Legacy VTK file of the C-alpha trace (Angstrom):
# vtk DataFile Version 3.0
C-alpha trace
ASCII
DATASET POLYDATA
POINTS 282 float
267.028 4.559 -96.999
267.672 5.533 -100.948
269.037 8.863 -101.588
267.319 10.405 -104.857
269.782 12.467 -106.580
268.333 16.254 -107.388
267.785 17.103 -110.720
266.595 20.332 -112.163
265.818 21.270 -116.021
266.616 24.958 -115.120
269.246 26.524 -114.186
270.110 27.732 -110.576
269.858 31.353 -111.557
266.455 30.810 -113.110
265.328 29.185 -109.765
266.869 31.816 -107.768
265.566 34.786 -109.516
262.161 35.039 -107.507
263.490 34.247 -103.893
264.080 36.903 -101.789
268.026 37.659 -101.131
267.419 37.252 -97.442
266.388 33.479 -98.142
269.323 32.399 -100.947
271.742 31.151 -97.953
269.238 28.477 -96.752
269.047 27.201 -100.248
272.937 27.334 -100.510
273.143 25.419 -97.442
270.785 22.656 -98.558
272.176 22.137 -101.912
275.644 22.079 -99.992
273.992 19.189 -97.822
272.445 17.370 -100.403
275.976 17.040 -102.542
277.687 15.787 -99.423
274.977 13.210 -98.902
275.194 11.831 -102.812
279.131 12.050 -102.726
278.916 9.929 -99.418
276.658 7.165 -100.887
278.121 6.989 -104.297
281.694 5.854 -102.636
282.513 2.210 -103.621
282.004 -0.663 -101.035
285.682 -1.488 -100.134
284.841 -5.073 -99.456
284.197 -5.430 -103.239
288.022 -4.896 -103.437
289.717 -6.706 -100.957
291.128 -10.669 -102.747
289.936 -13.496 -100.987
293.045 -15.440 -102.313
295.903 -13.332 -102.866
298.878 -14.499 -105.244
301.492 -15.719 -102.827
304.712 -16.263 -105.656
306.583 -13.322 -103.836
305.968 -14.447 -100.414
309.586 -14.856 -99.433
308.355 -17.799 -96.663
307.364 -19.653 -99.896
311.008 -19.337 -101.483
313.744 -21.693 -101.732
316.780 -20.873 -99.590
320.530 -22.406 -100.531
320.124 -24.466 -97.226
316.921 -25.727 -98.906
318.752 -26.796 -102.157
321.781 -28.218 -100.254
319.262 -30.516 -98.150
317.296 -31.395 -100.941
320.828 -32.227 -103.183
322.042 -34.219 -100.296
318.793 -36.253 -100.224
318.637 -36.901 -103.814
322.049 -38.239 -103.641
322.246 -40.398 -100.757
319.113 -42.110 -102.515
321.005 -42.461 -106.012
323.716 -43.954 -104.150
321.678 -46.868 -102.490
319.795 -47.119 -106.379
322.925 -47.854 -107.351
324.359 -50.411 -104.850
320.987 -52.074 -105.941
321.600 -51.899 -109.521
325.388 -52.840 -109.531
324.632 -55.517 -106.759
321.929 -57.147 -109.359
324.323 -57.152 -112.281
326.774 -59.108 -109.859
324.610 -61.629 -108.812
322.073 -62.127 -111.606
319.146 -61.771 -109.157
316.577 -59.267 -110.293
313.529 -60.574 -108.477
314.346 -59.973 -105.044
315.648 -56.338 -105.238
312.647 -55.577 -107.378
310.280 -57.201 -105.022
312.118 -55.208 -102.187
311.413 -51.944 -104.516
308.025 -52.603 -104.466
307.453 -53.397 -101.030
309.123 -49.514 -100.319
307.243 -48.396 -102.791
303.965 -50.060 -100.515
305.446 -49.176 -97.477
306.074 -45.617 -98.473
302.429 -44.615 -98.841
301.405 -46.134 -95.487
304.403 -44.189 -93.773
302.949 -41.109 -95.301
299.521 -41.629 -93.924
300.829 -42.058 -90.130
303.048 -39.222 -90.391
300.630 -37.059 -92.155
297.919 -38.246 -89.535
300.136 -37.136 -86.619
301.315 -33.977 -87.528
297.335 -32.844 -88.915
296.410 -33.844 -84.976
299.245 -33.639 -82.843
301.804 -31.119 -81.791
302.561 -27.265 -82.730
304.958 -25.536 -84.204
307.006 -25.475 -81.014
307.122 -29.412 -80.944
311.100 -30.845 -80.890
312.015 -31.924 -84.396
308.716 -31.888 -86.461
306.862 -28.329 -85.074
308.102 -26.838 -88.350
306.260 -29.328 -90.440
303.324 -29.604 -88.165
302.499 -25.929 -88.572
302.668 -26.414 -92.040
300.355 -28.956 -91.785
298.129 -26.414 -89.828
298.614 -23.585 -92.112
298.040 -26.047 -95.335
294.414 -26.880 -93.814
293.554 -23.113 -93.294
294.491 -22.293 -97.095
295.204 -25.949 -99.197
296.111 -23.939 -102.452
299.419 -22.136 -100.887
300.701 -25.287 -101.325
301.411 -25.193 -105.111
302.834 -22.007 -104.421
305.711 -23.090 -102.677
309.189 -23.608 -104.239
310.162 -27.092 -105.164
312.986 -26.948 -102.448
311.229 -24.897 -99.996
308.407 -27.911 -100.138
310.866 -30.885 -99.743
313.650 -29.482 -97.645
312.294 -31.007 -94.694
311.712 -34.598 -95.600
315.108 -34.250 -97.363
317.053 -33.612 -94.244
315.162 -36.831 -92.805
316.527 -38.877 -95.836
319.867 -38.202 -95.568
320.354 -38.638 -91.985
318.850 -41.773 -92.475
320.064 -43.248 -95.877
323.234 -41.957 -95.774
324.317 -44.470 -93.169
323.385 -47.221 -94.559
324.899 -46.680 -97.810
328.279 -46.151 -95.856
327.474 -49.526 -94.014
325.874 -52.230 -96.209
326.443 -53.210 -99.944
323.401 -55.862 -100.050
321.325 -55.197 -102.739
318.128 -56.488 -101.787
318.320 -54.045 -98.830
319.042 -50.976 -101.157
316.273 -52.138 -103.368
314.269 -51.546 -100.618
315.716 -48.486 -98.898
315.965 -46.563 -102.451
312.443 -46.968 -103.189
311.162 -46.150 -100.151
313.573 -43.179 -99.368
312.836 -41.796 -102.912
308.804 -41.617 -102.022
309.294 -40.250 -98.767
311.174 -37.888 -99.868
309.084 -36.930 -102.991
305.350 -37.669 -101.133
305.390 -33.889 -100.913
305.764 -33.215 -104.214
303.599 -35.880 -104.842
300.602 -33.598 -102.261
301.750 -30.685 -104.596
300.045 -32.437 -107.822
297.481 -34.025 -106.162
296.280 -29.803 -105.686
297.076 -29.566 -109.041
294.682 -29.562 -112.456
295.705 -31.834 -114.792
295.960 -28.909 -117.431
298.775 -27.576 -115.631
300.434 -30.782 -114.756
303.141 -32.444 -116.842
301.508 -35.406 -119.094
303.664 -38.206 -117.281
302.239 -37.080 -113.888
298.380 -37.298 -115.035
299.396 -40.531 -116.495
300.631 -42.110 -112.957
298.113 -40.393 -111.064
295.491 -42.038 -113.805
296.822 -45.619 -112.962
297.070 -45.028 -109.631
300.797 -45.241 -108.861
300.818 -41.310 -107.883
297.832 -40.031 -105.734
295.400 -37.980 -108.037
293.382 -35.090 -106.994
289.835 -37.015 -106.810
291.882 -39.541 -104.291
293.120 -36.699 -101.934
290.050 -34.528 -102.198
288.146 -35.995 -99.627
290.833 -35.322 -97.078
290.269 -31.527 -97.403
286.161 -32.167 -96.760
284.490 -32.817 -93.306
284.934 -34.319 -90.778
288.981 -34.008 -92.564
290.137 -37.406 -90.851
290.602 -39.537 -93.585
292.508 -39.894 -97.028
295.774 -39.165 -95.111
298.276 -41.058 -97.560
299.839 -39.283 -100.454
302.440 -41.078 -102.341
299.990 -43.549 -104.158
296.950 -43.322 -101.734
296.487 -47.129 -101.988
296.285 -47.312 -98.138
293.545 -44.915 -97.919
290.774 -46.997 -98.085
292.045 -49.491 -96.209
292.969 -47.254 -93.458
289.318 -45.471 -93.739
287.274 -48.459 -94.001
289.225 -50.460 -90.794
289.136 -46.801 -89.071
292.586 -47.743 -88.236
293.432 -44.124 -87.204
289.914 -43.666 -85.222
291.115 -46.375 -83.280
294.995 -45.129 -82.980
293.540 -41.868 -81.496
291.166 -43.705 -79.216
294.472 -45.294 -77.738
296.487 -41.774 -77.580
293.494 -40.421 -75.548
293.154 -43.171 -72.829
297.130 -43.124 -72.837
297.973 -40.202 -72.404
294.717 -38.015 -72.314
295.500 -35.995 -75.390
292.875 -35.571 -78.037
293.399 -35.090 -81.460
292.676 -32.150 -83.902
290.071 -33.786 -85.603
287.827 -34.134 -82.541
287.751 -30.472 -82.220
285.885 -30.395 -85.777
282.428 -29.253 -85.903
281.707 -32.227 -88.223
283.624 -34.522 -86.212
281.486 -37.530 -84.975
283.111 -37.323 -81.971
LINES 1 283
282 0 1 2 3 4 5 6 7 8 9 10 11 12 13 14 15 16 17 18 19 20 21 22 23 24 25 26 27 28 29 30 31 32 33 34 35 36 37 38 39 40 41 42 43 44 45 46 47 48 49 50 51 52 53 54 55 56 57 58 59 60 61 62 63 64 65 66 67 68 69 70 71 72 73 74 75 76 77 78 79 80 81 82 83 84 85 86 87 88 89 90 91 92 93 94 95 96 97 98 99 100 101 102 103 104 105 106 107 108 109 110 111 112 113 114 115 116 117 118 119 120 121 122 123 124 125 126 127 128 129 130 131 132 133 134 135 136 137 138 139 140 141 142 143 144 145 146 147 148 149 150 151 152 153 154 155 156 157 158 159 160 161 162 163 164 165 166 167 168 169 170 171 172 173 174 175 176 177 178 179 180 181 182 183 184 185 186 187 188 189 190 191 192 193 194 195 196 197 198 199 200 201 202 203 204 205 206 207 208 209 210 211 212 213 214 215 216 217 218 219 220 221 222 223 224 225 226 227 228 229 230 231 232 233 234 235 236 237 238 239 240 241 242 243 244 245 246 247 248 249 250 251 252 253 254 255 256 257 258 259 260 261 262 263 264 265 266 267 268 269 270 271 272 273 274 275 276 277 278 279 280 281
């Protein structure tokens, strides 16, 4: 029920002059009650003061540590060494087509690999899963608040994959000099290492991205915001690839991941998280 404030054209003294003294305390109590009621109703709505998406730029969990930076540096170094070996081998043999084709294959397969890994961490495991638990939890948090990925600092976002890249590429750098092999390894590892950064750019707006990144997205060499958008819309079980996204139509059109989920379910009895979504077809 709405409360109408009491307004008078006369002062209190003029109103009370004609009221017997014995009745004036009641009037004062009435005025006090009205005052309290009016004050309570004029209080601001606290719900309107709550920020829906508060900025997280000062959140320490999103900041890069020195350990993160060291792993990213190590990953970049191993990839660079592999790339240099491919270039030197090309100059030495005057054979450029083979390492170039190997590099292209690495780029294409990295997109496929990013999709399979993304699908797995989105649908299986939790924060306590061995080896990849941290990344699984990050994936779960990302789907709760997709925009927060753009608040993560560079090394914090890449250090997990940089660690895997270092451990994978370093032995190959030490053991092999084949320039064709390193043509594949350097490109594949580079795309794996930086796929989370490509993912960040897919959540950015063109006006805030570097022009080169926008150009690569427009030509389809990097996954774009438009290509990645469906992944965050119901039923949340498509568009997993985050390097170029070239595999998404093939995998989604053939229902590859849905078939893979059925295999896992019948073999292990484990349901993917996508099945529990209210918009899922399962």
